[in-house]
DRENDO-1510 file (C-alpha; in Angstrom, 1 decimal, always signed):
<recs>
REC; n; res; u; v; w
REC; 1; MET; -98.6; -74.4; -40.9 .
REC; 2; LEU; -98.4; -70.4; -42.1 .
REC; 3; THR; -95.0; -69.1; -43.4 .
REC; 4; CYS; -93.9; -65.5; -42.7 .
REC; 5; TYR; -93.5; -64.0; -46.2 .
REC; 6; LYS; -90.4; -62.1; -45.1 .
REC; 7; CYS; -88.6; -64.5; -42.8 .
REC; 8; LYS; -89.8; -67.8; -44.1 .
REC; 9; VAL; -90.7; -68.6; -40.1 .
REC; 10; GLN; -93.8; -71.0; -40.2 .
REC; 11; HIS; -96.4; -70.8; -37.4 .
REC; 12; ARG; -99.5; -73.0; -36.2 .
REC; 13; ASN; -101.9; -70.6; -36.4 .
REC; 14; CYS; -103.4; -67.1; -37.5 .
REC; 15; SER; -102.9; -65.7; -34.1 .
REC; 16; ALA; -98.9; -66.8; -34.0 .
REC; 17; LEU; -98.4; -65.5; -37.4 .
REC; 18; PHE; -100.4; -62.0; -37.2 .
REC; 19; GLN; -98.1; -61.5; -33.5 .
REC; 20; HIS; -95.0; -62.3; -35.4 .
REC; 21; LEU; -95.4; -59.8; -38.2 .
REC; 22; LYS; -96.5; -56.9; -35.7 .
REC; 23; PHE; -93.6; -57.6; -32.9 .
REC; 24; SER; -91.0; -59.0; -35.1 .
REC; 25; HIS; -91.7; -57.0; -38.5 .
REC; 26; ALA; -93.4; -53.9; -37.0 .
REC; 27; LEU; -95.9; -54.5; -39.8 .
REC; 28; TYR; -99.3; -52.4; -37.3 .
REC; 29; PRO; -102.2; -52.0; -38.8 .
REC; 30; GLY; -102.3; -48.1; -41.1 .
REC; 31; ARG; -102.2; -46.5; -44.4 .
REC; 32; THR; -99.0; -47.8; -45.2 .
REC; 33; LEU; -99.8; -51.6; -44.3 .
REC; 34; ARG; -98.6; -54.4; -47.1 .
REC; 35; LEU; -99.5; -57.8; -46.0 .
REC; 36; LYS; -98.8; -60.8; -48.5 .
REC; 37; CYS; -99.5; -64.1; -48.5 .
REC; 38; GLY; -96.4; -66.6; -47.5 .
REC; 39; GLU; -97.7; -69.9; -48.9 .
REC; 40; HIS; -96.0; -71.1; -52.0 .
REC; 41; GLY; -97.1; -70.1; -55.2 .
REC; 42; CYS; -99.8; -67.2; -53.8 .
REC; 43; PRO; -99.4; -63.9; -54.9 .
REC; 44; SER; -102.3; -62.0; -53.1 .
REC; 45; VAL; -101.7; -58.9; -51.1 .
REC; 46; PHE; -103.7; -57.9; -48.5 .
REC; 47; TYR; -104.5; -54.0; -46.2 .
REC; 48; THR; -105.5; -55.4; -43.5 .
REC; 49; TYR; -105.5; -58.3; -41.0 .
REC; 50; SER; -109.4; -58.9; -41.2 .
REC; 51; GLY; -108.7; -59.6; -44.8 .
REC; 52; PHE; -105.8; -61.5; -44.5 .
REC; 53; LYS; -107.2; -64.1; -42.2 .
REC; 54; LYS; -110.3; -64.1; -44.3 .
REC; 55; HIS; -107.8; -65.3; -46.9 .
REC; 56; LEU; -105.6; -67.9; -44.9 .
REC; 57; LEU; -109.0; -69.8; -44.1 .
REC; 58; LYS; -110.6; -69.5; -47.4 .
REC; 59; VAL; -108.2; -70.6; -49.5 .
REC; 60; HIS; -105.3; -72.2; -47.1 .
REC; 61; GLY; -107.6; -73.9; -45.0 .
REC; 62; ASP; -107.1; -77.5; -46.0 .
REC; 63; SER; -103.5; -77.3; -45.2 .
REC; 64; LEU; -103.8; -75.6; -42.3 .
REC; 65; ALA; -106.4; -78.5; -41.0 .
REC; 66; ARG; -103.6; -80.9; -42.3 .
REC; 67; ASP; -101.6; -79.4; -40.0 .
REC; 68; ILE; -103.9; -79.4; -37.3 .
REC; 69; VAL; -104.5; -82.9; -37.6 .
REC; 70; ASP; -101.6; -83.9; -37.2 .
REC; 71; ASN; -100.7; -81.6; -34.0 .
REC; 72; MET; -104.2; -83.2; -32.5 .
REC; 73; ASP; -102.5; -87.0; -33.1 .
REC; 74; CYS; -99.1; -85.5; -31.2 .
REC; 75; VAL; -100.9; -84.1; -28.1 .
REC; 76; GLY; -103.9; -86.7; -28.3 .
REC; 77; MET; -106.6; -83.9; -29.2 .
REC; 78; ASP; -110.1; -85.4; -30.0 .
REC; 79; SER; -111.6; -82.7; -31.5 .
REC; 80; VAL; -111.1; -79.3; -32.7 .
REC; 81; ASP; -112.7; -76.1; -34.2 .
REC; 82; MET; -111.1; -73.9; -37.0 .
REC; 83; ASP; -111.9; -70.4; -36.0 .
REC; 84; SER; -111.4; -70.8; -32.7 .
REC; 85; PHE; -107.8; -72.7; -33.4 .
REC; 86; CYS; -106.8; -69.4; -35.7 .
REC; 87; ALA; -107.8; -67.2; -33.1 .
REC; 88; THR; -105.8; -68.8; -30.0 .
REC; 89; GLU; -102.3; -69.7; -29.2 .
REC; 90; PRO; -100.2; -72.3; -30.5 .
REC; 91; LEU; -100.7; -75.8; -29.4 .
REC; 92; PRO; -98.3; -76.8; -26.4 .
REC; 93; GLY; -95.0; -78.9; -26.9 .
REC; 94; PRO; -94.1; -81.4; -24.5 .
REC; 95; ASP; -91.1; -78.8; -22.9 .
REC; 96; SER; -93.7; -76.1; -22.8 .
REC; 97; SER; -93.3; -73.4; -19.9 .
REC; 98; VAL; -95.9; -71.5; -18.9 .
REC; 99; SER; -94.5; -68.5; -19.8 .
REC; 100; HIS; -93.8; -70.2; -23.4 .
REC; 101; GLN; -97.2; -70.9; -23.6 .
REC; 102; ASN; -98.5; -67.7; -23.2 .
REC; 103; LEU; -97.6; -65.8; -26.7 .
REC; 104; LEU; -99.0; -62.3; -25.8 .
REC; 105; LYS; -96.9; -61.2; -23.3 .
REC; 106; GLU; -97.7; -58.1; -20.8 .
REC; 107; SER; -94.4; -56.6; -23.3 .
REC; 108; SER; -96.3; -57.5; -26.3 .
REC; 109; PHE; -99.3; -56.0; -25.5 .
REC; 110; VAL; -97.5; -52.7; -24.2 .
REC; 111; ASP; -96.0; -52.4; -27.4 .
REC; 112; MET; -98.9; -53.1; -29.2 .
REC; 113; CYS; -101.4; -50.5; -27.8 .
REC; 114; SER; -98.3; -48.0; -27.6 .
REC; 115; SER; -98.5; -48.2; -31.2 .
REC; 116; VAL; -102.0; -47.4; -31.6 .
REC; 117; ILE; -101.3; -44.2; -29.3 .
REC; 118; ALA; -98.0; -43.6; -32.0 .
REC; 119; GLN; -100.2; -43.7; -34.8 .
REC; 120; VAL; -102.3; -41.2; -33.8 .
REC; 121; GLN; -100.0; -39.4; -32.0 .
REC; 122; ALA; -98.4; -38.9; -35.9 .
REC; 123; ALA; -101.5; -38.3; -37.5 .
REC; 124; GLY; -100.9; -34.7; -35.8 .
REC; 125; VAL; -104.1; -35.5; -33.0 .
REC; 126; ALA; -104.1; -32.6; -30.4 .
REC; 127; GLU; -102.1; -33.8; -27.1 .
REC; 128; ASN; -105.1; -33.6; -24.7 .
REC; 129; THR; -107.4; -36.0; -27.2 .
REC; 130; VAL; -104.4; -38.0; -27.0 .
REC; 131; GLN; -104.1; -37.8; -23.3 .
REC; 132; SER; -108.1; -38.8; -23.4 .
REC; 133; LEU; -108.0; -41.7; -26.0 .
REC; 134; ALA; -105.2; -43.6; -23.5 .
REC; 135; CYS; -107.2; -42.8; -20.3 .
REC; 136; SER; -110.7; -43.9; -22.2 .
REC; 137; MET; -109.3; -46.9; -23.7 .
REC; 138; GLU; -107.7; -47.8; -20.2 .
REC; 139; GLU; -111.2; -47.7; -18.6 .
REC; 140; VAL; -112.3; -50.1; -21.4 .
REC; 141; VAL; -109.7; -52.5; -21.0 .
REC; 142; ASN; -110.5; -52.2; -17.0 .
REC; 143; ASP; -114.3; -53.0; -17.5 .
REC; 144; VAL; -113.7; -56.0; -20.0 .
REC; 145; HIS; -110.5; -57.5; -17.7 .
REC; 146; ILE; -113.6; -57.7; -14.8 .
REC; 147; GLN; -116.1; -59.2; -17.3 .
REC; 148; ALA; -114.3; -61.6; -18.7 .
REC; 149; GLN; -112.7; -62.2; -14.7 .
REC; 150; ASP; -116.5; -62.6; -13.8 .
REC; 151; ALA; -117.6; -65.0; -16.2 .
REC; 152; VAL; -114.1; -67.3; -15.9 .
REC; 153; LEU; -114.6; -67.7; -12.6 .
REC; 154; GLU; -118.5; -68.2; -12.7 .
REC; 155; CYS; -118.0; -71.5; -16.1 .
REC; 156; LEU; -115.0; -72.7; -13.5 .
REC; 157; SER; -116.9; -72.8; -10.2 .
REC; 158; SER; -118.9; -76.2; -11.1 .
REC; 159; GLU; -115.9; -77.8; -12.9 .
REC; 160; VAL; -112.7; -77.1; -10.8 .
REC; 161; ASN; -111.7; -77.4; -7.1 .
REC; 162; GLU; -111.8; -74.3; -4.9 .
REC; 163; GLN; -108.0; -74.4; -4.9 .
REC; 164; THR; -107.2; -74.2; -9.0 .
REC; 165; LEU; -110.3; -71.8; -9.0 .
REC; 166; ASP; -108.3; -69.3; -6.3 .
REC; 167; LYS; -105.1; -69.6; -8.4 .
REC; 168; VAL; -107.1; -69.1; -11.8 .
REC; 169; LYS; -108.6; -65.4; -9.9 .
REC; 170; GLU; -105.0; -64.7; -8.9 .
REC; 171; CYS; -103.8; -64.9; -12.3 .
REC; 172; LEU; -106.4; -62.9; -13.5 .
REC; 173; GLU; -106.2; -60.3; -11.2 .
REC; 174; ASN; -102.4; -60.1; -11.6 .
REC; 175; LEU; -103.5; -58.9; -15.5 .
REC; 176; GLU; -102.0; -55.9; -16.1 .
REC; 177; ASN; -103.8; -53.1; -17.6 .
REC; 178; PRO; -101.5; -51.6; -20.8 .
REC; 179; PHE; -103.2; -48.5; -21.1 .
REC; 180; SER; -102.2; -47.6; -17.2 .
REC; 181; LEU; -98.4; -47.7; -18.7 .
REC; 182; LEU; -99.4; -45.1; -21.1 .
REC; 183; ASN; -102.2; -43.0; -19.1 .
REC; 184; THR; -99.8; -40.2; -19.0 .
REC; 185; VAL; -97.6; -37.9; -21.5 .
REC; 186; THR; -94.2; -38.7; -19.0 .
REC; 187; LYS; -95.3; -42.4; -19.7 .
REC; 188; ARG; -95.4; -42.4; -22.9 .
REC; 189; GLN; -92.5; -40.6; -23.6 .
REC; 190; ARG; -90.4; -42.7; -21.8 .
REC; 191; HIS; -92.1; -45.9; -23.6 .
REC; 192; PHE; -91.7; -44.9; -26.8 .
REC; 193; GLU; -87.9; -43.0; -25.4 .
REC; 194; LYS; -87.1; -47.2; -24.6 .
REC; 195; LYS; -88.6; -49.0; -27.1 .
REC; 196; TRP; -88.3; -47.1; -30.3 .
REC; 197; LYS; -85.2; -44.8; -29.2 .
REC; 198; ILE; -87.3; -41.6; -30.1 .
REC; 199; VAL; -85.7; -38.4; -29.6 .
REC; 200; GLU; -87.2; -35.5; -27.9 .
REC; 201; PRO; -87.0; -32.1; -29.5 .
REC; 202; VAL; -84.6; -29.6; -27.4 .
REC; 203; GLU; -85.7; -25.9; -27.1 .
REC; 204; HIS; -83.0; -23.5; -27.4 .
REC; 205; VAL; -83.6; -20.2; -26.1 .
REC; 206; LEU; -82.5; -16.6; -28.0 .
REC; 207; GLY; -83.9; -14.4; -25.8 .
REC; 208; VAL; -87.6; -12.6; -24.2 .
REC; 209; ARG; -90.3; -12.3; -26.6 .
REC; 210; TYR; -93.6; -10.2; -25.9 .
REC; 211; ASP; -96.5; -11.3; -28.0 .
REC; 212; THR; -97.7; -7.4; -28.0 .
REC; 213; ARG; -98.8; -6.5; -31.7 .
REC; 214; LEU; -102.8; -6.2; -31.8 .
REC; 215; ASP; -104.9; -6.4; -34.7 .
REC; 216; LYS; -107.0; -3.6; -33.8 .
REC; 217; THR; -109.6; -5.0; -36.4 .
REC; 218; THR; -110.1; -8.3; -35.2 .
REC; 219; GLY; -108.9; -8.1; -31.6 .
REC; 220; VAL; -106.1; -10.9; -32.0 .
REC; 221; TYR; -102.5; -10.9; -32.5 .
REC; 222; SER; -101.3; -10.8; -36.0 .
REC; 223; GLN; -98.5; -13.2; -37.7 .
REC; 224; VAL; -96.8; -13.1; -34.4 .
REC; 225; HIS; -97.0; -17.1; -34.1 .
REC; 226; LYS; -96.1; -17.4; -37.4 .
REC; 227; LEU; -93.3; -20.1; -37.9 .
REC; 228; GLY; -90.3; -21.0; -40.2 .
REC; 229; CYS; -89.8; -24.7; -40.9 .
REC; 230; VAL; -86.7; -26.7; -41.6 .
REC; 231; TYR; -87.1; -30.6; -42.8 .
REC; 232; PHE; -84.9; -32.8; -44.5 .
REC; 233; ILE; -85.0; -36.2; -46.3 .
REC; 234; LEU; -82.5; -38.7; -47.2 .
REC; 235; ARG; -81.1; -38.8; -50.7 .
REC; 236; ASN; -79.6; -42.3; -50.4 .
REC; 237; LEU; -83.5; -43.4; -50.6 .
REC; 238; PRO; -85.2; -43.2; -54.1 .
REC; 239; THR; -87.4; -40.5; -55.0 .
REC; 240; LYS; -90.5; -42.8; -54.7 .
REC; 241; LEU; -90.0; -43.0; -51.1 .
REC; 242; ASN; -88.8; -39.6; -50.5 .
REC; 243; SER; -92.0; -38.3; -52.1 .
REC; 244; VAL; -93.9; -39.8; -49.9 .
REC; 245; LEU; -94.7; -37.1; -46.2 .
REC; 246; MET; -93.5; -39.5; -43.7 .
REC; 247; ASN; -89.6; -39.6; -45.0 .
REC; 248; ILE; -89.8; -35.6; -44.6 .
REC; 249; HIS; -88.5; -34.9; -41.7 .
REC; 250; LEU; -88.5; -32.0; -39.2 .
REC; 251; VAL; -85.2; -30.8; -38.0 .
REC; 252; SER; -85.8; -27.5; -36.8 .
REC; 253; LEU; -88.7; -25.0; -35.8 .
REC; 254; PHE; -88.5; -21.6; -35.2 .
REC; 255; HIS; -90.1; -18.1; -35.1 .
REC; 256; SER; -90.3; -16.5; -38.3 .
REC; 257; ASP; -89.6; -12.9; -36.2 .
REC; 258; ASP; -86.4; -14.4; -34.6 .
REC; 259; ILE; -85.0; -14.5; -38.3 .
REC; 260; LYS; -85.5; -10.8; -38.2 .
REC; 261; LYS; -84.0; -9.9; -34.8 .
REC; 262; TYR; -81.2; -12.7; -34.6 .
REC; 263; GLY; -80.8; -14.2; -38.0 .
REC; 264; PHE; -79.9; -17.8; -39.4 .
REC; 265; SER; -77.0; -18.3; -37.7 .
REC; 266; PRO; -78.0; -18.8; -33.8 .
REC; 267; ILE; -81.6; -20.2; -35.0 .
REC; 268; LEU; -79.2; -22.9; -37.0 .
REC; 269; GLN; -76.2; -23.3; -35.4 .
REC; 270; PRO; -77.5; -26.6; -33.2 .
REC; 271; LEU; -78.2; -28.0; -36.7 .
REC; 272; VAL; -74.5; -27.3; -37.6 .
REC; 273; ASN; -73.1; -28.7; -34.8 .
REC; 274; ASP; -74.8; -31.9; -35.1 .
REC; 275; LEU; -74.0; -32.0; -39.6 .
REC; 276; LYS; -70.5; -31.5; -38.4 .
REC; 277; THR; -70.2; -34.3; -35.9 .
REC; 278; LEU; -72.4; -36.2; -38.5 .
REC; 279; GLU; -69.1; -35.3; -41.0 .
REC; 280; THR; -66.4; -36.2; -39.1 .
REC; 281; GLN; -67.3; -38.6; -36.4 .
REC; 282; GLY; -70.8; -40.2; -37.8 .
REC; 283; ILE; -73.4; -42.1; -36.1 .
REC; 284; GLN; -73.8; -45.6; -35.1 .
REC; 285; VAL; -76.3; -47.6; -37.0 .
REC; 286; PRO; -77.6; -51.3; -36.5 .
REC; 287; PHE; -77.0; -52.6; -40.0 .
REC; 288; SER; -73.2; -51.2; -39.9 .
REC; 289; ASP; -70.1; -52.3; -38.0 .
REC; 290; THR; -68.5; -49.0; -38.8 .
REC; 291; PRO; -70.1; -45.3; -38.0 .
REC; 292; LEU; -72.6; -44.0; -40.9 .
REC; 293; ARG; -71.7; -40.6; -41.8 .
REC; 294; GLY; -73.3; -38.2; -43.6 .
REC; 295; SER; -73.8; -34.5; -44.5 .
REC; 296; VAL; -76.1; -31.7; -46.9 .
REC; 297; VAL; -76.0; -32.6; -50.6 .
REC; 298; GLN; -78.7; -29.2; -51.7 .
REC; 299; VAL; -81.0; -27.0; -49.6 .
REC; 300; THR; -84.2; -26.5; -51.8 .
REC; 301; GLY; -86.8; -23.4; -50.5 .
REC; 302; ASP; -88.8; -20.7; -52.1 .
REC; 303; ASN; -86.2; -18.3; -53.5 .
REC; 304; LEU; -87.0; -15.5; -50.6 .
REC; 305; ALA; -86.1; -18.3; -48.0 .
REC; 306; LEU; -82.6; -19.5; -50.1 .
REC; 307; HIS; -81.8; -15.5; -50.1 .
REC; 308; GLY; -82.1; -15.2; -46.5 .
REC; 309; LEU; -80.4; -18.3; -45.5 .
REC; 310; PHE; -77.6; -17.9; -48.0 .
REC; 311; GLY; -77.2; -14.4; -46.7 .
REC; 312; MET; -77.9; -12.4; -49.9 .
REC; 313; VAL; -80.2; -9.5; -50.7 .
REC; 314; GLU; -84.2; -10.4; -50.1 .
REC; 315; SER; -85.0; -7.9; -52.6 .
REC; 316; PHE; -85.2; -9.1; -56.5 .
REC; 317; SER; -85.4; -5.9; -57.5 .
REC; 318; ALA; -81.8; -5.3; -56.6 .
REC; 319; THR; -78.9; -4.6; -59.1 .
REC; 320; TYR; -77.4; -8.2; -57.7 .
REC; 321; CYS; -80.6; -10.2; -57.2 .
REC; 322; CYS; -79.5; -13.4; -58.6 .
REC; 323; ARG; -77.9; -16.3; -56.3 .
REC; 324; PHE; -75.8; -18.2; -59.2 .
REC; 325; CYS; -74.1; -15.4; -60.6 .
REC; 326; LEU; -72.9; -11.7; -60.6 .
REC; 327; THR; -75.4; -10.8; -64.2 .
REC; 328; ASP; -76.7; -7.1; -62.7 .
REC; 329; LYS; -80.3; -6.0; -63.0 .
REC; 330; THR; -79.8; -4.7; -66.2 .
REC; 331; SER; -78.2; -7.4; -68.4 .
REC; 332; LEU; -80.6; -9.8; -66.6 .
REC; 333; GLN; -83.0; -9.1; -69.6 .
REC; 334; SER; -80.3; -10.1; -72.2 .
REC; 335; VAL; -77.9; -12.7; -70.8 .
REC; 336; PHE; -79.4; -16.5; -70.8 .
REC; 337; SER; -76.6; -18.8; -71.3 .
REC; 338; GLU; -73.9; -19.4; -69.2 .
REC; 339; ASP; -72.0; -19.9; -71.9 .
REC; 340; ASP; -72.6; -16.3; -72.4 .
REC; 341; PRO; -69.2; -14.3; -72.3 .
REC; 342; ASP; -70.7; -11.5; -70.1 .
REC; 343; LEU; -71.6; -14.4; -67.6 .
REC; 344; ILE; -70.2; -14.9; -64.1 .
REC; 345; LEU; -70.8; -17.5; -62.4 .
REC; 346; ARG; -70.4; -17.3; -58.2 .
REC; 347; THR; -67.9; -19.2; -56.8 .
REC; 348; LYS; -66.9; -19.9; -52.8 .
REC; 349; GLU; -63.3; -17.5; -54.1 .
REC; 350; LEU; -66.1; -14.9; -54.9 .
REC; 351; TYR; -68.4; -15.5; -52.0 .
REC; 352; LEU; -65.4; -15.2; -49.5 .
REC; 353; GLU; -63.8; -11.7; -51.0 .
REC; 354; HIS; -67.8; -10.5; -50.7 .
REC; 355; CYS; -68.0; -11.2; -47.6 .
REC; 356; ASN; -64.9; -10.2; -46.5 .
REC; 357; ASN; -65.9; -6.9; -48.1 .
REC; 358; MET; -68.6; -6.6; -45.6 .
REC; 359; ALA; -66.6; -7.5; -42.7 .
REC; 360; GLN; -63.5; -4.8; -43.4 .
REC; 361; ASN; -66.8; -2.1; -44.5 .
REC; 362; PRO; -69.5; -2.1; -42.1 .
REC; 363; ASN; -71.3; +1.0; -44.0 .
REC; 364; LEU; -71.7; -1.5; -46.8 .
REC; 365; VAL; -75.3; -3.0; -47.4 .
REC; 366; HIS; -74.2; -5.7; -49.9 .
REC; 367; SER; -71.2; -6.7; -51.7 .
REC; 368; PHE; -72.2; -7.9; -55.3 .
REC; 369; GLY; -75.5; -8.9; -53.7 .
REC; 370; VAL; -73.9; -10.8; -50.5 .
REC; 371; LYS; -75.3; -9.4; -46.7 .
REC; 372; LYS; -73.5; -11.8; -44.7 .
REC; 373; ALA; -72.0; -15.1; -44.7 .
REC; 374; CYS; -74.4; -18.3; -44.9 .
REC; 375; PRO; -74.1; -20.5; -41.3 .
REC; 376; LEU; -74.2; -23.8; -43.6 .
REC; 377; ASN; -70.9; -22.7; -45.3 .
REC; 378; ALA; -69.3; -24.4; -42.2 .
REC; 379; LEU; -69.6; -27.8; -43.3 .
REC; 380; GLN; -67.0; -29.8; -44.7 .
REC; 381; PHE; -69.0; -30.8; -48.0 .
REC; 382; PHE; -71.5; -28.0; -48.3 .
REC; 383; HIS; -71.2; -24.2; -50.2 .
REC; 384; SER; -74.2; -22.0; -51.3 .
REC; 385; SER; -72.4; -21.1; -54.0 .
REC; 386; ASP; -73.0; -24.9; -55.4 .
REC; 387; ASN; -76.4; -24.9; -54.4 .
REC; 388; TYR; -78.2; -24.8; -57.8 .
REC; 389; ALA; -81.5; -25.6; -56.9 .
REC; 390; VAL; -84.4; -23.3; -58.4 .
REC; 391; ASP; -87.6; -22.6; -57.5 .
REC; 392; ILE; -89.8; -24.1; -59.5 .
REC; 393; MET; -92.6; -22.6; -58.2 .
REC; 394; HIS; -92.2; -19.1; -58.6 .
REC; 395; ASP; -89.7; -19.2; -61.5 .
REC; 396; LEU; -91.5; -21.7; -63.8 .
REC; 397; LEU; -95.1; -22.3; -63.0 .
REC; 398; GLU; -96.3; -19.2; -61.3 .
REC; 399; GLY; -93.0; -17.3; -63.5 .
REC; 400; VAL; -92.1; -17.7; -67.0 .
REC; 401; VAL; -94.4; -20.5; -68.0 .
REC; 402; GLN; -97.8; -19.0; -68.1 .
REC; 403; PHE; -96.7; -15.8; -70.0 .
REC; 404; GLU; -94.7; -18.1; -72.7 .
REC; 405; LEU; -98.1; -20.5; -73.2 .
REC; 406; LYS; -99.7; -17.2; -73.0 .
REC; 407; LEU; -97.4; -16.5; -76.2 .
REC; 408; LEU; -97.9; -19.3; -77.7 .
REC; 409; PHE; -101.2; -19.7; -77.9 .
REC; 410; GLN; -101.5; -16.2; -78.9 .
REC; 411; TYR; -99.0; -17.0; -82.1 .
REC; 412; LEU; -101.1; -20.6; -83.2 .
REC; 413; VAL; -104.6; -18.8; -83.0 .
REC; 414; ARG; -103.1; -16.2; -85.5 .
REC; 415; ASN; -101.2; -18.3; -87.7 .
REC; 416; SER; -102.2; -21.9; -87.5 .
REC; 417; ILE; -105.8; -22.7; -85.9 .
REC; 418; ASP; -108.5; -20.7; -85.2 .
REC; 419; LYS; -109.9; -19.9; -80.9 .
REC; 420; ASN; -112.6; -22.4; -81.4 .
REC; 421; THR; -110.5; -25.5; -82.5 .
REC; 422; LEU; -107.7; -24.8; -79.9 .
REC; 423; SER; -110.4; -24.3; -77.3 .
REC; 424; THR; -112.2; -27.6; -78.2 .
REC; 425; ASN; -108.9; -29.6; -77.9 .
REC; 426; SER; -106.8; -28.1; -75.0 .
REC; 427; GLU; -107.3; -29.7; -71.3 .
REC; 428; ALA; -109.9; -28.2; -69.5 .
REC; 429; SER; -106.6; -26.4; -67.4 .
REC; 430; PHE; -106.3; -24.3; -70.2 .
REC; 431; TYR; -110.0; -22.8; -70.3 .
REC; 432; ASP; -109.7; -19.9; -68.0 .
REC; 433; SER; -106.2; -19.2; -69.4 .
REC; 434; LEU; -108.0; -18.4; -72.6 .
REC; 435; SER; -110.8; -16.6; -71.8 .
REC; 436; GLN; -108.0; -14.1; -70.0 .
REC; 437; MET; -106.3; -14.0; -72.8 .
REC; 438; TYR; -108.4; -12.5; -75.0 .
</recs>
């Protein structure tokens, strides 16, 4: 018997175990597949089912053979081939029905094929390529079905009577091609919604768009189709999991030009409405008896995007260009600590006051760097003034760090070590910086 490492259920052969892992635990082939051997004391891990099968036959074949002999004694079998046993269905018991003997039911075949299509779509393959793949697979399965039917009938024609042969033929003809249920976009969407509760995107129309900007040099439209994206991750998950691309989820997609025309409020309003529902009512999930509630914890992005979203000035040469404090452009060169007596941090109260100033005086361009209210501030547990997320790429890696390193290397060369020694002991990534420095 072979043991499932997740639920410890035992299976009589490789095929039964593999089908159980796929359909009960959703362990389908892919880059993230990890299969552990469930046999006692075996720490082996595999990344493909073929490698897992070779391991079971080679390392645990003796115990599997003993179970086969026991099963032969129970059902009166004379002999059995080891390889064929691992590729076929479990031995039927005395109370087994025809439907129970057929482990790979129609729904299981469809689920297996739909998972292949879903993985292709998730990889970003174009829809017309996915459609071509589904149709091609449908034709392949049809050809295999016809060849298998002809071979079976030819093999049994001299061994069984005409009545039995007709039943076998009828049974084979009634087998449905699983890809026939996935050969159109509509069929695939319907199956995905039913099987995995897939939520299809909803389009919200803001207005009419005219793509008329033509680049006279290249003859193509320039930046008309530039897109803006909003993603989310679940902060309940460990950082290691949140860094995986599959756990970074797209929540909103929009034309960048629409921000200039309509602003963030109408674009993010559907998302804000859903978040309000999540904060107050929550959603039902299979692993909890009570509704699961949540909210926005932090918003990250580059400086320009965050300033636009939070309703602040998008020019970093403006007088009040910092989204964390009210330090003006002149004092920015001398104020470096939150403990500085001249530093005033932005708060909810100050942010509301600045928004009220803008509402009362439409002629104002901004009030202490605030141009308009942030749509996310309508949430119960989030406010832009509490969002202390910095743009590490532009602030540090492409900002002050390179200048600080330059000053550090200059100091070392002038006071401690010579340039050649520093170059020899430095990592390769510093070579270009050193050559540009002098």
